[in-house]
C-alpha positions as CSV (number, residue, x, y, z in Angstrom):
1,M,0.0,0.0,0.0
2,S,1.3,3.5,-0.8
3,Y,0.7,6.4,1.6
4,C,1.5,9.0,-1.1
5,R,2.9,9.0,-4.6
6,W,3.9,12.0,-6.7
7,S,1.8,11.0,-9.7
8,S,-1.3,9.6,-8.0
9,D,-1.5,12.7,-5.8
10,N,-1.9,15.1,-8.7
11,Y,1.8,15.8,-8.8
12,S,1.5,17.7,-5.5
13,C,3.8,15.4,-3.6
14,D,7.6,15.1,-3.7
15,V,7.7,11.6,-2.1
16,Y,6.6,8.1,-2.8
17,A,6.0,6.4,0.6
18,Y,4.8,2.8,0.8
19,E,4.9,-0.3,3.0
20,T,7.1,-3.3,2.1
21,E,7.5,-6.7,3.7
22,W,10.5,-5.2,5.6
23,G,8.9,-2.0,6.8
24,F,8.4,1.3,5.1
25,Q,10.2,2.9,2.1
26,V,10.3,6.5,1.1
27,H,11.8,7.9,-2.2
28,V,12.3,11.6,-2.5
29,A,11.9,13.3,-5.9
30,D,14.7,15.4,-7.3
31,K,12.5,17.4,-9.7
32,R,9.0,18.8,-9.7
33,Y,6.7,20.2,-12.4
34,V,6.5,24.0,-12.7
35,G,3.1,25.5,-13.0
36,D,-0.4,24.2,-12.4
37,I,-1.2,20.6,-13.2
38,P,-5.0,20.0,-13.3
39,S,-6.3,17.7,-10.6
40,L,-8.2,14.5,-11.2
41,P,-11.6,14.1,-9.6
42,D,-12.4,11.3,-7.3
43,I,-13.0,8.4,-9.7
44,L,-15.9,7.1,-7.5
45,K,-17.8,10.4,-7.7
46,V,-17.8,11.1,-11.5
47,S,-18.6,9.2,-14.6
48,N,-15.9,7.3,-16.5
49,S,-16.1,9.8,-19.3
50,E,-15.6,12.7,-16.9
51,F,-12.7,11.0,-15.3
52,F,-11.1,10.2,-18.7
53,E,-11.5,13.8,-19.9
54,A,-9.9,15.1,-16.7
55,Y,-7.1,12.5,-17.1
56,K,-6.5,13.7,-20.7
57,R,-6.2,17.3,-19.6
58,Q,-3.8,16.3,-16.9
59,M,-1.6,14.3,-19.3
60,E,-1.6,17.2,-21.8
61,A,-0.5,19.6,-19.1
62,I,2.3,17.2,-18.0
63,D,3.5,16.8,-21.6
64,K,3.9,20.6,-21.9
65,A,5.1,21.3,-18.3
66,E,8.7,22.1,-17.5
67,S,10.3,20.3,-14.6
68,R,13.0,21.8,-12.5
69,K,15.4,20.4,-9.9
70,I,14.0,20.8,-6.4
71,G,17.5,21.6,-5.0
72,G,17.0,20.3,-1.5
73,E,19.4,18.1,0.5
74,Y,17.3,15.0,0.1
75,D,16.8,15.2,-3.7
76,G,16.8,11.7,-5.2
77,K,17.4,10.0,-1.8
78,S,15.6,6.9,-0.4
79,F,14.9,6.1,3.2
80,G,13.8,2.9,5.0
81,Y,11.9,2.9,8.3
82,D,11.0,-0.1,10.5
83,T,7.9,1.3,12.2
84,L,5.0,3.7,11.4
85,E,6.3,6.0,14.1
86,E,9.7,6.2,12.3
87,L,7.9,6.8,9.0
88,L,5.9,9.6,10.5
89,E,9.0,11.3,11.9
90,G,10.9,10.7,8.7
91,L,8.2,12.3,6.6
92,L,7.9,15.3,9.0
93,D,11.7,15.8,8.6
94,I,11.5,15.6,4.8
95,R,8.7,18.1,4.8
96,S,10.7,20.4,7.1
97,K,13.4,20.5,4.4
98,G,10.9,22.0,2.0
99,Y,9.6,19.0,0.2
100,L,5.9,18.6,-0.5
101,V,4.1,16.0,1.6
102,P,0.3,16.4,1.8
103,D,-1.2,17.0,5.3
104,W,-3.6,14.2,4.9
105,V,-0.7,11.7,4.8
106,F,0.2,12.4,8.4
107,G,-3.4,11.9,9.5
108,V,-3.5,8.5,7.8
109,I,-0.3,7.4,9.4
110,R,-1.4,8.7,12.9
111,D,-4.7,6.8,12.5
112,E,-2.8,3.6,11.8
113,I,-0.5,4.2,14.8
114,S,-3.5,4.6,17.1
115,V,-5.1,1.3,16.0
């Protein structure tokens, strides 16, 4: 299961964080798109044709978009964590360095910790 992923989070996330059989893995992007990338609607709340049209608009914008180096200390690095608590702290650290990690990701992880 992935907690966040740059492409599936409408390109508003600089990390790909997921669970593995050995713990949790985080990869940090070294580039991000410049400008606005259209968001995709919730696939469960729109028709297939509406979703497909939104997807086409997003892909067209990506094809035209420029990407630039992020320029942070963690560009292109990967991190492994044994526990959800370590994952949470790691992502908080990554975000403190200027990388984009959506707020909701921290809520999901905190919810899992409290179970």
